[in-house]
Short mmCIF file of the C-alpha atoms (twelve columns), coordinates in Angstrom:
data_MODEL
# 
_entry.id   MODEL 
# 
loop_
_atom_site.group_PDB 
_atom_site.id 
_atom_site.type_symbol 
_atom_site.label_atom_id 
_atom_site.label_alt_id 
_atom_site.label_comp_id 
_atom_site.label_asym_id 
_atom_site.label_seq_id 
_atom_site.Cartn_x 
_atom_site.Cartn_y 
_atom_site.Cartn_z 
_atom_site.pdbx_PDB_model_num 
ATOM 1  C CA . MET A 1  8.365  20.106 -1.293  1 
ATOM 2  C CA . SER A 2  7.199  18.273 -4.413  1 
ATOM 3  C CA . GLU A 3  9.143  15.195 -5.792  1 
ATOM 4  C CA . VAL A 4  10.241 17.474 -8.749  1 
ATOM 5  C CA . ARG A 5  11.737 19.790 -6.198  1 
ATOM 6  C CA . ALA A 6  13.261 17.180 -4.206  1 
ATOM 7  C CA . LEU A 7  14.904 15.745 -7.295  1 
ATOM 8  C CA . GLU A 8  16.166 19.216 -8.252  1 
ATOM 9  C CA . ARG A 9  17.525 19.607 -4.697  1 
ATOM 10 C CA . LEU A 10 19.225 15.988 -4.882  1 
ATOM 11 C CA . ILE A 11 20.853 17.090 -8.016  1 
ATOM 12 C CA . ALA A 12 22.021 20.332 -6.992  1 
ATOM 13 C CA . ASP A 13 23.456 18.689 -3.774  1 
ATOM 14 C CA . GLY A 14 25.411 16.064 -5.732  1 
ATOM 15 C CA . PHE A 15 23.355 12.942 -4.862  1 
ATOM 16 C CA . VAL A 16 22.040 12.480 -8.306  1 
ATOM 17 C CA . LEU A 17 23.404 12.821 -11.727 1 
ATOM 18 C CA . ARG A 18 20.998 14.168 -14.325 1 
ATOM 19 C CA . GLY A 19 21.214 11.605 -17.107 1 
ATOM 20 C CA . SER A 20 19.808 10.823 -20.514 1 
ATOM 21 C CA . PRO A 21 17.249 9.337  -20.570 1 
ATOM 22 C CA . GLN A 22 17.058 9.242  -16.743 1 
ATOM 23 C CA . CYS A 23 18.660 10.375 -13.323 1 
ATOM 24 C CA . VAL A 24 20.972 8.151  -11.541 1 
ATOM 25 C CA . PRO A 25 22.585 8.068  -8.102  1 
ATOM 26 C CA . ALA A 26 26.032 10.050 -8.041  1 
ATOM 27 C CA . PRO A 27 29.014 8.671  -6.407  1 
ATOM 28 C CA . ARG A 28 27.899 10.797 -3.479  1 
ATOM 29 C CA . TRP A 29 24.922 8.949  -2.880  1 
ATOM 30 C CA . HIS A 30 26.652 5.425  -3.145  1 
ATOM 31 C CA . ALA A 31 28.811 6.583  -0.208  1 
ATOM 32 C CA . ALA A 32 26.132 8.034  1.894   1 
ATOM 33 C CA . ILE A 33 24.083 4.734  1.415   1 
ATOM 34 C CA . ALA A 34 26.975 2.671  2.311   1 
ATOM 35 C CA . ARG A 35 27.794 4.583  5.443   1 
ATOM 36 C CA . ALA A 36 23.981 4.312  6.458   1 
ATOM 37 C CA . ALA A 37 24.100 0.624  5.900   1 
ATOM 38 C CA . THR A 38 27.415 0.111  7.747   1 
ATOM 39 C CA . VAL A 39 26.150 2.045  10.793  1 
ATOM 40 C CA . LEU A 40 22.598 0.268  10.763  1 
ATOM 41 C CA . HIS A 41 24.374 -3.109 10.470  1 
ATOM 42 C CA . ALA A 42 26.897 -2.272 13.412  1 
ATOM 43 C CA . THR A 43 23.885 -1.441 15.768  1 
ATOM 44 C CA . GLY A 44 22.087 -4.519 14.831  1 
ATOM 45 C CA . ALA A 45 19.083 -2.690 13.115  1 
ATOM 46 C CA . ASP A 46 17.159 -4.464 10.544  1 
ATOM 47 C CA . ASP A 47 18.865 -3.801 7.395   1 
ATOM 48 C CA . SER A 48 16.673 -6.109 5.326   1 
ATOM 49 C CA . ASP A 49 14.400 -3.145 4.406   1 
ATOM 50 C CA . LEU A 50 15.946 -0.642 1.839   1 
ATOM 51 C CA . ARG A 51 13.854 2.150  3.262   1 
ATOM 52 C CA . ILE A 52 15.680 2.108  6.439   1 
ATOM 53 C CA . PRO A 53 19.176 3.047  5.116   1 
ATOM 54 C CA . VAL A 54 17.815 5.318  2.590   1 
ATOM 55 C CA . ALA A 55 15.911 7.272  5.157   1 
ATOM 56 C CA . TRP A 56 18.914 7.218  7.603   1 
ATOM 57 C CA . ALA A 57 21.144 8.511  4.640   1 
ATOM 58 C CA . LEU A 58 18.999 11.301 3.758   1 
ATOM 59 C CA . SER A 59 18.190 12.437 7.313   1 
ATOM 60 C CA . ALA A 60 21.857 12.535 8.107   1 
ATOM 61 C CA . ALA A 61 22.390 14.702 5.098   1 
ATOM 62 C CA . TYR A 62 19.406 16.961 5.539   1 
ATOM 63 C CA . GLU A 63 19.176 17.567 9.330   1 
ATOM 64 C CA . LYS A 64 17.038 20.502 8.911   1 
ATOM 65 C CA . VAL A 65 14.057 19.503 6.698   1 
ATOM 66 C CA . THR A 66 10.552 18.843 7.550   1 
ATOM 67 C CA . ASP A 67 8.992  15.366 7.643   1 
ATOM 68 C CA . GLU A 68 7.164  16.114 4.473   1 
ATOM 69 C CA . GLU A 69 10.332 17.245 2.596   1 
ATOM 70 C CA . LEU A 70 12.137 14.081 3.990   1 
ATOM 71 C CA . ALA A 71 9.416  11.988 2.660   1 
ATOM 72 C CA . ASP A 72 9.715  13.516 -0.723  1 
ATOM 73 C CA . LEU A 73 13.584 12.975 -0.794  1 
ATOM 74 C CA . ILE A 74 13.191 9.373  0.216   1 
ATOM 75 C CA . TYR A 75 10.395 8.899  -2.278  1 
ATOM 76 C CA . VAL A 76 12.769 9.884  -5.186  1 
ATOM 77 C CA . MET A 77 15.685 8.243  -3.986  1 
ATOM 78 C CA . LEU A 78 14.198 4.906  -3.014  1 
ATOM 79 C CA . PRO A 79 13.573 3.509  -6.646  1 
ATOM 80 C CA . MET A 80 17.029 4.799  -7.729  1 
ATOM 81 C CA . THR A 81 18.742 2.830  -4.870  1 
ATOM 82 C CA . ALA A 82 16.750 -0.249 -5.562  1 
ATOM 83 C CA . VAL A 83 17.675 -0.736 -9.261  1 
ATOM 84 C CA . ALA A 84 19.207 -4.027 -9.682  1 
ATOM 85 C CA . LEU A 85 22.662 -4.000 -11.457 1 
ATOM 86 C CA . PRO A 86 22.495 -6.179 -14.891 1 
ATOM 87 C CA . THR A 87 23.984 -9.611 -14.596 1 
# 
């Protein structure tokens, strides 16, 4: 899976909204990442690295993907998740 195909899959599955000029995380993604962060925090896992909850959320949503496909999904979602809100 390429990054373009990963993005198209995330859009089709409701995790990303196609926007103009750029795509943005959908409410479904915000819920998935919040669940991941909650579970990781409750288990005492290191939640200071954003890659961990992003990977957890995607692996929970896509149980039957290859490691390469999961890596592409993470590669696409990590920067969208890390965007800081304007102050």
